[in-house]
C-alpha angles and dihedrals in degrees: 000000000000088000097048088047092058089045090054089048091054093048095051092046091059091054102045143345107280139171122218108197091190095045098038099232115166126234122195095191111100097185101083145125124207120251127171134238118186122209124184094269108009138052110221122195118222127192124227130185113287138175114299116269125196116247088226090063094051114079137175091233094079115108121219123240117250109287123228089249095052091049092049091048091050092047091051092049089053104223111239101194117039096187094050090050098052092041092053093048093049093043089051093052092046090051095047096046095043091051092048090053093045092056086053093052094250105137095150095075114097119206121181141157140207135195137205138179122232103241101212137068118253089246095059121096092227091062095101095055091041089058092052090050089051089056089052093048092049091052091048091047090052092050091050088063091059092042090058088057097047099061135346134184111192129186129171136189126193118192129188123186131181128177138163140168139171093205110112117217116267132199105221128210088247089057091048091051092048092051092047091050092049091047089052092052091049097046092098094047090046092050089055094045097040093101097049091041097050088047093057094042094050090049086060090055096258129130106247093212092046088051094052090047095046112143120245116261138183134202129210134181110237101181134007132179118176143163133183138169120200122192124188127188137186124191126179138162150120115301100179116129100041110138127194107236102168141014134190131195126183133175115201131216090265093056096256113140123201134187133209127185128192116212126193131188143163141165091263091054093046088051095046092052093051092047092053088047091054098036100088086214094297094136130131120219121247108220090195089068096045115138125154131312115280092237089054091047093051092046095049092049097036092121087059097050090091087069096047123101132160136017128318133186116219141157126241130220092282098047097260114146110239130190115217123194122197124196137160141190135194131236116222097184123132105264091223094057103076094182093052092050093050091049092046090048092058090054090044092059091050091054092048093050090051090052092048091053089049089059088063093050093047093048093048096043128001131157129188140197124186123186126182139169133183135182125193127177152120134250137188121188129181114189140179128214122198123199125191116206140156093276093050137270125328125198124199123186129199139174126208126187122184144161116244117215123164126167130182126177133174125183126183128180118180135179135180129179131166134200102029110173132189101024111143142173111255102171139013119189141179119199138164111239106249096229105036102022091229119149113254118187120197139189128202116203121187135194113205122177091224091051092051090051088049093053092046091049090050093049089050092043092242125143116282116253121241113285124241115251118255128219132186135219144174129249139205130225132238123208106176134120090248130063138187127192119236113281104250097165114126116173093207091063091062 
């Protein structure tokens, strides 16, 4: 089969430029569009003519999606640790892209990643929503890494304490008189509560009469040695302009699902987003950056939308910049209750749409604040307890050693924008997750300068501008226990 496949590859190469992802054959043609040819054992990716793309917009920093072969190999290997898997993949991309930019002298580009675990089992109805929350937590975690670099206040305190005495505790006559006076004042209350008190004490396995007649005692610390260090930290800053450029999702053999998200930002991206926000749609297309229509792009990659989250910047077939916002929500209905599932789906789409709008707000204007405090130390205490009874005084000594660890962290990220115009729903989809079978509902919102102009003209009762041409395409499916979002990273945008 391997020999026949190589022969097929050679024959196709004679006919047209091709790229075999599984055979590593190079293709120098940049203007291409992926089609699929199926053999009995291998899926081979062919390239067909596509809209002209500027060579300035194609870089070697883009990372490929997971190939079918990689997914099959990983599935056969049965990943044992989902979190370690997605962490490794995200870390590898960050390292590779950072190194390539460093070699080009681009140290202004910030690339970071975050991870999160889906806090639900695949059999639980809430798994779909828990998965979306994990994407949100991973994004927040990645932003926190940038926040820590922007600004930090740090304060520390170290404390050491030593104490020792050989004076055993004593119960003075004054303490006995005070105790007697207090007992006399409470006699009436005790008499009233005796029945209830005896009942509670006896339930604990203690003799009620013995409890009332307990001898007075006193505890005293005889020796103490302690050390602790406390570190507090505050970070805050502006986080707008962070763009999700890659996502990974893996479910391991134990049913644990983990998410990782890669974010990228730069001054150029921050300024670009602000220019688009304030442009009112008055933007001219750049034919050098022309790709394919957004509708065609989404249709072609429909099987990957389940692994997309956040806001992306792309260019359409005419070279217009387009902002695409991806969001999802789960459906926790009982699968046998059709009416409940339909009703829940409606609310699910509302949740996803709100989340998609929030991506625009967070990309335009987002501030973050992170506070954390940790204490670590050790403590050794030797104490003595003296008890006075009818037969005399009894002394009991004890020693306790322990390690002290205490950590607190609070992170807050907020955004607020007003007057957004021209954001529209471009795609609404419902799919079953390939691993758990849970229903996932998604929304894709887009902002296009031509659409904003059209909406503004509509509001002002002006003629509608010329519409952008639409194209169509096919898509393929992916049914593995791993997923990767579409690679939307373009170095020229940053």
